[in-house]
N, C-alpha and C positions, 0 to 999 in steps of 0.2 A: 438952258435950263431942262429942255424936255430931254435932251441927251444925256444928263447926268443923272435924271430921274431913271431912264431906261439900264443904263448902267450900274446903279444901284439896286434895282430890281433885279437884273441878272446874277449878280453878286450873292443877293440875299439867296435866291433861289438857287443857286448850284451849292450854298452853304447848306441850306435845308436839304437838298439830294445828297449830299454828302454824309451830313450827320444820319439821314435815314439809311442809308446804304450801310453804313458802319454799324448803327444799329440793328438792323437787320440780319448782320452776320456775327453780333454776338449771341452765342447759344447759351442759354441757361439749362442747367441740370437739375433733375426734380431728385428729391432724397433717395427714392427707390429705383433710381436709374445710376447707370454710369455712361459718361458721355467721352465717345472714343473718336479721337481727331486723328485722321490718318491723310496720307499724302506726302508732301515735302514738311516733314516734323522735324528735320535733324537728327532722323533717326541712324544716318550714316556714322554721325559722331558719337552719339549717346549709345549705340547698339540695339535700339528698340525701334521697332516697325511703325507703332502708334504712341500717342498721348493719351492718357486716360485721367478723367476728373470724376470726383464723386463729390455731388452736392456745387454749389456755387455756380459758375459759367465761364466761359473762355472765349476768345474772339477767333473766328474761323476765317482765314484769308480766302476769297474768291479765287477760284480757276485751280490754284496749286493746292488746295486743303480740302477735305469733305470730312464729314460725320455722320457717325451712327449712335443709337444707343444700346445698352446691354441691362436687360431686365433683371432686376433683383430680387423678384418674388420667390419664395420658397419653393420647391419642387419636392414634392412626397413622391417617394419611390418605394414601392411593395417588393420586397426579396422574399421569394418562396423558394428558399435553400432547402432540398432536400437530398439525402443520401451523402452528405458531408463526412469523410472519414475523420475518426477522431484519434488520439495518440494510441489507441489500443486496437484500431481497426476497426471500430464499431460504427455504422454510418449513422448519422443524427441528422434530424429535421430541425431547422431553426426558422421558422417564416418570422420575417421582420419587417420593421416599417423605418425608413431613413428619410431624412429632410435634407435637403442639400439644396445650396445657393451661391450664387457668383460671389467670390471673395472680393473684399473692397482694400485688401492689404495692398501698399505699394508694392511694384514686383509681381505679385500674383494677379492683379487685376490686367496687366500686359499680357500675362499667359493666356487669360479669358480673351482679350481682344485677338489673340494671336489663333486661337484653337475654337472658339465658340462663337465668334460674330458672323452673324447671317443663320446660325442655326435655330431651328425652331425648338420650343419647350420640350417636345416629344424626343427630338433628336438628342438634346442635351440630357435628357431623362436616361435614354438607352444607354448613352457613353457612361453616364455615372454606374448605371446598373451592372454594366461588364466590369467595371473596376471594384464596386463593392463586392460582386460575387468571388472575385478571384482572390480578395483579401480575408473574406470571410472563411472562404475554405483553408487557406494557409494557416490563420490562426486557430480553427478548430483543430487542424492537424497536430499542433504544438500542446494541447491541453488534454488532460486526461478527462474521461466522461463526469467522474465524479465532481472534479472542479467545475467544468461547464455547468452541472445541474445546480450544485451548491452555491457558487460565488458568480451570481451573474453580472454584477459590476465589475468585477474583474475581466469577464470576458468582454462586456460593454466598451471597458479601457483599451484590452488589446485592439479590438476591432477598429474602434476610433482613432487609434493612433496610426495604425496600418493604412487605415483608409484615408485619413487626413493629409498624409504625406502623398498618397497617389492622387489624391483629387487637386492638389495645389499645382500638380503639373499642368493640369489643363484649364486652371484659374478656377476651381469650385472649392466649396468649404463646407464641412459638416456641420451643420446645425443642431440635429437631435436623432439619437438613435433608440429604438423601441424594439427590444425582441419580444415577441408576441408568446411564444412556448419553446420549449424544449423537448422533442421525443425522440425514439430511437425505433428502428425496426426491430430490434430482438426484444423488446419489452425490459430493457436493464432499467431504465429511468424510472418506470411504474413499479418495479421491484424494490427500488430503493426510496421511493415515495412510500409505498406499502409498511415497509420496514419501519421508517420515521414516524408514521401514523400511528402504527402500533405500540411502539416506544413511548410516543405521548401519551395515548389512550391507557397505558397500564400506569404510565406515572401517575397520571390525573386521578385514575381509580386507587392507588394507593396512597395518594395525598387526600382525597375525600374521606378513607376509610379513617385513616388517623385523626382527622379533623371531627370527624363524627365522634370517635371514641373518645377523644379529647373532651368534648362537648358533653358527652354523657356522665363522664367520671366528675367532670366539674359540677354538673348539675346535680349528681347524686352526693357529692361531698357537702354541697350548698345546703342541700335539702338536710342531709344529716345533721349538719352543724345546727340548722333552723330547729329541726324538731329536737335537738339535745338542750339548746336553749331553751325552748318553751318547756319542755318535760322539767327542765332544773327550775323554772318559775313556778308551773303547777306543784311541783313537789313543796316547794317553800311555802307556797300559799296554802295549802292542805296539810301542811305537817302537823298541825295539832288534830288535825281528824284522822284517826288511825283506820277506821273502816274505808273511809273515803280514799285515803292512802293506798290500802292495800289494794283496794278495787283500781284506782290508777296505776298503781305499779303492775298489776296484771294486766291490764289493757296496754299499758306500755309494753311489757313483755311480748304481749301479742304482736302488737304493731310492729315491734322491733324485729322479731322473726319474719314477719311477711315482708319487711323492708329488706332485709338481708337477701330472703329468696329472690325478690324482684331485682337487686342489685347482682346476684348471682347469674340470673338469668340474663340480664343485660351484658354483662361481662363475656359470658359464653357465646353470646349473639354475636358479639363484637368479635370475637376470636374467630367465629365461623367464617364471618365477612370478610375479616382479614386474609383467612387461608384461601377463600374463594378468589380474591384478589391477586395472592400471590401464584395461585394455580393458574389463572389466566395468564400473569406475566410469564411464567415459567412457559407456557404452551406457546405465546407469541414470539418468545425468545427462541424456542426450537424450531419455529417456522422461518424466523429471520435467520437462522445459522443453517438451515436447511437451502435455503435461497442462497446464502453466502458461498455454500458448497458448491451449489451448480453454477455460480459465478466464476470462482476459482478454477472450476474444471473446463469452464469456457475460455478463460484466459490463457490456463495451461496448455488447450487445443490450440490456440491461437500461437502463442510463442514457441511451442515446440513442434506439432504436427506439420502445421503449414511452412515453416522454414526448411523441415527435412522435405517435404514434397518438393519444394523448390528447388532445393541443393540437388536432390534426386533427378530433377529434370534438367539442370544445368551440368550434370555429370554424363548424362546421357547424351546431351547435345554436344558436348568436347568430345566424348568419344567416337560419336558419328561424324565430327568434324576431323578428328584425326585419323580414322579410318578412311575418310574420303581422301585426305591429304597423302596417307601412305599409297592408295591407288594410283593416285596421279603421278606419285614420285616412280613407281613401280613401272607404270606405263611410259613415262618419259624415259627411264633407263633402257627399256625394252625397245622402244623406238630409236633410240641412241645406238644401242647394240645392231639391231637391222640395219641402221643407216650405215655404220661402220663395215659391216660384212657386205651390203650392197656395193659400197664403193670398192671394198678390195677384191669382190667379184667382177666388178666394172674394171678393175685395173689389170687382174688377170686376163680377162678377156682382150682388152686392148693390147697385152703383150702377146698373148698367142697368136691374134690377129696380124699383128705388126711381123711376128716370125713368120706366120704362114705366106703373109706377103712377100716375105724376103726369099722363103724358099720356092715360091711361084715365079719371081723375078729371076733367080738363079737358073730355075729350069727353064724358063724362056730364053735366057741368055744361050744357054749350052745348044737349044735348038733340038736337032734330031740325034744327038749323043746323049742318051740318058746317062752311060757310064762316066762321061764327062762330069754330070752334075752331081754324081756319087764321090767321085774323085775329089771335086772341089769340098764338099761337105765333109768329106775324111780328113783333108789338108786342115780345115778348120779346126779339128778335133784333134789334129797330129800332136799338137803341143802338150795337150792334157795324155795323150796316151804316153808320151815319151816320160812324162813326169810320172805316170802311174809305174813304168817301167823302171825308171829311177828309183823309186820308193820301195822296191823289191829287196835293193841291198844297202838301201840308206839305214836301215835298223840292225844290221849286222855287225855285230861288234868283236873286232879280231884284236885280241890281246896282244898277240905276237907271231910273226912269220918268220919261219926257219928255212931258208933256202940252201940246199947243198947242189951247188953247180958242177956239174962234171964237165962241163964243155959240150955235152950233146954228143950222141954216139950216131954212126951211120948218117951223119948229115942231117940229123932232125933239129937243130936247134939247141940253144941253151937251156937250162931247166928251167930259169926264172922266165923266160920267152913262153915256155909251154904252160907253166902254171898261170900265166896272166890269160893266155889264149883259152885255156881249161875255164877259168874264171868267166870270161866273157861269154862262152859257148853255155853256161850255166844257166844264163839270163834266159827267159822267154823270148824267142824272135818274135818281131814285131810283126812279120808276115804271117806267122801262125795265129798271131792274136786276132788280126783283121780278119783272116780266112775263116776263125772259129766262128766269128758273127755275120758270116757271108758276104766278106768284102773282099776284093782282091786289090793289093795296092799297084800301082803302074810299076813298070820296070825301072824307070829312072829314080826309084826310092829303093833299089837293092832286089837281089834276086837271093832265091833260096839255093844253097848248095846242094849236089846231086846226093850227098850222104846224110843230109837233113829231110830230105824229101820222103824215104820210105818212113823214117819215124813220124814224119808229120802225118803220112798216110795212116799209120798204125795208131796214133794218137787220135785221127779223126775216126 
């Protein structure tokens, strides 16, 4: 019996421990928080690295899972944007206040869990501020300054749409946008405000003058009708009394004259006031037109002079680049020509060095007999000398040769033989040619005949 009691008590204790452990791992989420469960959440299958819950609660498995909370408290951000360029390149200052918070939309909460979990509110504020600054500059650059100043709702819509898209990428949402003021460095917006104020004041003055005139006219008409009616009744009452009627008639005449004079003065005063109002309106319009002319002049300068200056600088830059390119091409060509000439000079030097080495080897081979070296060099040039000698008659054109061969006289041979011998003798002897250049051929190359020797000496 005692063992059964112990076993039952242990089972109840284990059951309570299990229930307590499971209850302690069930995490409840407050309405102003997002519960982020991370760890083994099946993210590999769903493509999400964490599971987010807004409100309610969820069970967090021990060891394999953990959790943190994201605070949904709105974060105010002061944006002191200065010097943002509008569509007309006019710098605009738009100090604003943005209120952002972590989004609770499915899909966007996961972005917040991936990019904002663990960051402090100041860090989240700095991240959102950078995004808002960039989007405000982009939106202002696409709008003219008149539209920025006149239609703030449209400006806020454009900024909200651009900022909302970028904030969702990091898990935030835009709650509120408040543009405090819009100013510019050139005073263009102030001029627009002065123009609108002057126009409104002039219109109000004209309307006041018109209403005053209408009131005075109505009052005069009512008084006139009243007096006419009273006079008529008085005239009917005293119709029987001639003296009284005459007196009343005279009195009425005087009264009517004074009333007419008063009416005339009132109408004149109204016309004077209306003229003064028109004069002030014309003066205000003239000032507005002058301001508009100054604005158009500034616009023309920004649209014509500034692009012309930029184009001038671009042309100068391109010209300098082209000149630098030409200089480099010319320098490259000069380097190439110099390299070719140096290579040719090296080749010529190598040829001359090789020829000099050959001459030196020939002289060394001849030993102490320098004439033998000259003879060997002459033999090397002999084919060219013979070719030059052959050229002496190669260009002679002989159309016809007529020979009367008488058989020769006194044993001198035939006429044909004598002709050929004379033709051969007319050629310059090779020994004579070499002698003229200071070279004597060896005897085995032929000798000069005695009859040629004197002529050679005479020629020399």
